[in-house]
C-alpha positions in Angstrom: -0.1 -0.3 -0.2 2.9 2.2 0.9 4.3 1.9 -2.5 1.1 2.7 -4.5 0.8 6.0 -2.3 4.3 6.9 -3.5 3.7 6.1 -7.1 0.7 8.2 -6.6 2.8 10.9 -4.9 5.4 11.1 -8.0 2.8 11.2 -10.7 1.4 14.0 -9.2 4.6 15.6 -8.9 5.2 15.3 -12.5 1.5 16.6 -13.7 2.4 19.5 -11.8 5.7 20.1 -13.3 4.0 19.7 -17.0 1.2 22.0 -15.9 4.2 24.6 -14.8 6.3 24.2 -17.9 2.9 24.8 -20.2 2.3 27.8 -18.0 5.6 29.3 -18.7 5.7 28.5 -22.4 2.4 30.3 -22.7 3.5 33.3 -20.7 6.7 33.5 -23.1 4.9 32.8 -26.2 2.4 35.8 -25.2 5.2 38.0 -24.7 6.4 37.3 -28.0 3.1 37.8 -29.8 2.6 41.2 -27.8 6.1 42.5 -28.8 5.4 41.9 -32.2 2.1 43.5 -32.2 3.7 46.8 -30.3 5.8 47.1 -33.4 4.8 49.8 -35.9 5.0 48.5 -39.2 5.8 51.6 -41.5 3.7 50.9 -44.4 3.5 54.2 -46.1 6.6 56.2 -46.1 5.5 59.3 -47.8 2.7 60.0 -46.1 3.1 61.7 -42.9 6.4 63.7 -43.2 8.3 65.0 -40.4 9.6 68.2 -42.5 9.1 69.0 -46.2 12.6 69.7 -46.9 16.0 68.0 -46.2 16.8 72.0 -45.0 13.7 71.9 -42.7 14.9 68.0 -41.2 18.3 69.7 -40.2 17.0 72.7 -38.7 14.8 70.6 -36.1 17.2 67.5 -35.6 18.6 68.7 -32.3 15.1 68.3 -30.9 14.7 65.0 -32.6 18.1 63.7 -31.2 17.5 64.6 -27.7 13.2 64.2 -26.9 12.1 61.6 -29.6 15.9 59.3 -29.8 16.2 60.2 -26.1 20.0 60.6 -26.7 22.5 62.1 -24.2 23.8 65.2 -24.1 27.1 63.5 -25.3 24.9 61.3 -28.3 23.4 64.3 -29.2 27.0 66.3 -29.7 27.9 63.2 -31.3 24.7 63.2 -33.6 25.1 67.1 -34.4 28.6 67.1 -35.2 28.2 64.0 -37.6 25.0 65.4 -39.4 27.1 68.7 -40.3 28.5 67.0 -43.4 27.0 64.9 -45.8 25.7 61.3 -45.2 26.1 58.4 -47.3 23.2 57.1 -49.8 21.3 54.0 -49.1 18.3 52.4 -49.1 15.5 51.4 -46.5 14.2 48.2 -47.7 11.3 46.2 -46.8 12.0 44.1 -43.4 14.6 46.5 -42.1 14.2 47.5 -38.7 14.5 50.6 -36.9 14.7 51.5 -33.1 12.9 54.7 -33.5 11.4 56.4 -36.8 9.8 59.9 -36.0 6.7 61.1 -38.0 4.9 64.5 -38.3 4.3 66.2 -34.9 7.3 64.8 -33.4 5.4 60.9 -32.7 8.3 58.5 -32.0 7.3 55.1 -33.2 9.5 52.6 -31.5 10.6 50.0 -32.4 9.8 50.3 -36.4 9.7 47.7 -39.2 9.8 48.8 -42.6 6.6 47.4 -44.4 6.3 49.4 -47.8 3.1 48.5 -49.2 4.4 46.8 -52.7 4.0 48.5 -56.3 2.4 44.9 -57.4 2.8 41.4 -56.4 6.4 40.2 -56.5 8.0 44.0 -56.3 8.6 45.9 -53.1 9.5 49.8 -52.6 13.0 51.0 -51.3 13.2 54.4 -49.9 16.7 56.0 -50.5 18.0 57.4 -47.0 20.8 59.4 -46.2 23.0 58.2 -43.3 25.3 58.8 -40.6 27.0 56.7 -37.9 29.6 57.6 -34.8 30.1 56.5 -31.5 28.6 57.3 -28.1 28.2 56.2 -24.5 30.1 52.6 -25.6 27.5 52.1 -28.5 27.9 52.6 -32.8 25.0 54.8 -33.9 23.5 54.9 -37.0 20.8 57.5 -38.0 19.2 58.0 -41.3 17.1 60.6 -42.9 14.6 59.1 -45.8 14.6 61.7 -48.8 10.8 61.4 -49.2 9.5 62.1 -45.8 12.5 63.5 -43.9 11.3 61.4 -40.8 14.5 60.8 -38.8 15.1 57.1 -38.5 17.3 55.7 -35.4 18.6 51.9 -36.4 19.1 49.9 -33.5 22.4 50.4 -31.3 25.3 48.0 -31.6 27.5 47.6 -28.5 31.0 48.7 -29.2 33.5 45.8 -27.9 35.8 46.7 -25.1 39.0 48.4 -26.1 41.5 45.5 -25.6 44.4 46.4 -23.3 47.9 45.9 -25.2 50.9 44.7 -24.0 54.0 46.9 -25.0 55.7 45.6 -27.7 59.5 46.0 -28.3 60.2 48.7 -31.0 60.7 47.6 -34.8 61.7 49.0 -37.8 59.3 50.8 -39.8 57.9 48.8 -42.9 57.9 49.9 -46.0 54.6 51.8 -46.8 52.2 49.9 -49.2 49.9 51.8 -51.1 46.3 50.5 -50.1 42.9 51.3 -49.2 41.4 49.8 -46.1 40.6 45.8 -46.4 42.2 46.0 -50.0 46.1 45.4 -49.9 46.6 46.1 -53.8 44.5 49.2 -53.4 40.7 50.0 -54.5 39.8 50.3 -58.3 36.9 51.0 -60.7 37.4 48.8 -63.8 35.5 50.2 -66.9 34.9 48.0 -69.8 33.5 48.4 -73.4 31.6 45.8 -75.4 30.2 45.6 -78.9 26.6 44.7 -79.4 27.8 42.4 -82.2 29.8 40.4 -79.9 27.2 40.3 -77.3 24.5 38.9 -79.9 27.4 36.3 -81.3 27.7 34.8 -77.7 24.1 35.1 -77.0 21.3 36.2 -78.7 19.0 36.6 -76.0 21.6 38.7 -74.0 21.9 40.9 -77.4 17.9 41.1 -77.1 17.8 42.0 -73.2 21.0 44.7 -73.5 18.6 46.1 -76.3 15.5 46.4 -73.9 17.9 47.9 -71.2 18.8 50.5 -73.6 15.3 51.0 -74.8 14.3 51.5 -71.0 17.0 53.7 -70.1 16.1 56.1 -73.0 12.7 56.3 -72.0 13.8 57.5 -68.3 14.0 61.6 -67.4 17.4 62.3 -65.3 15.9 65.7 -65.2 19.2 67.3 -66.6 21.3 64.6 -64.4 19.4 65.9 -61.2 17.1 63.0 -60.6 19.4 60.4 -58.8 16.6 57.9 -59.3 17.1 57.7 -62.6 20.6 56.2 -61.8 19.4 53.9 -59.4 17.2 51.4 -61.8 17.9 48.3 -63.6 20.6 49.2 -66.6 22.6 47.6 -68.6 25.8 47.6 -66.6 24.6 47.7 -63.5 22.3 44.6 -64.0 23.9 42.7 -66.9 27.6 43.5 -66.3 28.5 40.1 -64.7 26.7 38.3 -67.4 28.6 40.3 -69.9 31.9 39.0 -68.5 31.1 35.4 -68.2 29.5 34.8 -71.2 30.8 37.3 -73.9 34.1 37.8 -72.2 36.1 39.6 -75.1 36.1 43.1 -74.7 35.8 45.2 -77.9 39.2 46.2 -79.6 38.6 49.7 -79.1 40.9 52.7 -77.4 38.9 55.5 -76.3 38.9 58.3 -73.2 36.8 57.9 -70.1 36.2 61.3 -68.1 35.8 60.3 -64.6 34.5 62.4 -62.0 33.4 62.4 -58.0 29.8 63.8 -57.3 28.4 64.4 -53.7 26.0 62.0 -53.0 23.7 64.3 -51.7 23.7 67.6 -53.5 25.2 65.7 -56.9 27.6 68.6 -57.1 31.3 67.8 -58.6 33.8 67.7 -55.8 36.3 66.1 -58.0 37.6 65.7 -61.5 39.8 62.3 -61.7 40.5 63.4 -65.7 40.1 61.0 -68.3 41.4 57.0 -68.4 41.6 55.9 -72.0 40.3 52.4 -72.9 42.8 49.9 -74.2 41.4 47.0 -76.0 38.1 48.0 -74.0 39.3 48.3 -70.5 40.9 50.6 -67.8 41.2 50.5 -64.4 40.6 53.9 -62.5 42.1 53.5 -58.7 40.2 55.3 -55.9 40.8 55.5 -52.2 38.2 54.5 -49.6 37.3 58.3 -49.2 36.5 58.6 -53.3 34.1 55.3 -52.6 32.3 57.3 -50.1 31.2 60.0 -53.3 29.0 58.8 -56.5 31.9 58.1 -59.5 30.9 59.3 -62.7 32.0 57.9 -66.2 31.3 60.0 -69.0 31.4 57.6 -72.4 32.2 58.6 -76.1 29.0 60.2 -77.9 29.1 57.2 -80.3 28.1 54.4 -77.7 24.8 53.1 -77.5 24.8 52.8 -73.7 25.1 54.2 -71.3 22.3 56.3 -72.8 22.3 60.7 -73.1 21.2 62.1 -69.8 22.4 65.9 -68.9 23.9 66.4 -72.7 26.1 63.2 -71.9 26.7 59.6 -71.8 27.2 59.2 -68.4 26.8 56.1 -65.7 26.7 56.8 -61.7 28.4 54.4 -59.4 26.5 55.0 -55.7 28.6 54.6 -52.8 26.5 52.0 -51.2 27.3 49.4 -54.4 30.9 48.8 -52.9 28.8 46.9 -50.1 27.8 43.6 -50.1 30.8 41.5 -50.1 30.7 38.4 -47.7 31.8 39.3 -44.0 30.2 42.7 -44.0 33.0 44.7 -46.0 33.4 46.9 -49.0 34.5 45.3 -52.7 37.8 46.3 -53.5 36.9 46.4 -57.0 33.5 47.6 -59.0 32.7 46.9 -62.8 30.9 49.5 -65.2 30.3 48.6 -68.5 29.4 50.5 -71.7 28.3 49.1 -75.1 28.4 50.2 -78.9 27.4 49.3 -82.4 30.4 48.6 -84.5 28.4 51.2 -87.7 28.6 54.1 -84.9 31.8 54.1 -84.3 33.8 56.7 -86.3 
């Protein structure tokens, strides 16, 4: 009889334990559901602007940093200093998460998930955003100002790793300097490549047809005399088909021609540096760039007898944006990027 009572007590304890575990699981699930429900879903990025212009947004930024973001005095100062200069051009994509997004009336939505309504099935919006990054209070901060609505946004901060204490090392001779940029031991470069439409069709008629379609689409875009950056950020022959040209066609155009290279401010689009002309040799030339130069829009201007790039602002120009250097595995920037031009043999003088 005593054994039966012990077994019954043990069974009761097991049942109680299971009930407790189910209760804990229910609470955790409920908290997770509530957290998701509390997350603001940003669906209409132009409907409720905080400011009408970038200038107006910059004028109110200190209040945003202090009241809406809740920055300390140190972070407000760091943010003000960072935003005194033009930021980096980037995109807000569907699925991105923000710690805070501030809309009209200084309403702070925290946290926020970017959930822009799609244009059509299978196509998502992406909003142009100017971003700044800085460090304060032991965290790496990133803030953004979307171009279309000027709703100041704060990305989730990232804690900074503690500074390691380094033991003193014996002095040694200074090594010979190596010309390099960042993580690129051989330096960074823009690789300019030229192709003939005839060689593209010879390698792949389907690729040739798609190249013609890209050229037609580009002709239909209005760059507003090279002042509308959106006209240069969409699919285009160079950006969309460049890797395929290298892989499928492989044989560059047997041409020597000058390509003008300039750097544009990513915010104002003003020319900030003229790198001069680079001559294509057998359809290719390398333009060396520093890390600082990769923070600008790299503009290449091609001879008039090329078919692509198409004419905009009175010249055949391509723009490579700063954020296009990113995307290398490990969160790094590419050391080289390619731009491509195409011409028909009959058009060459």
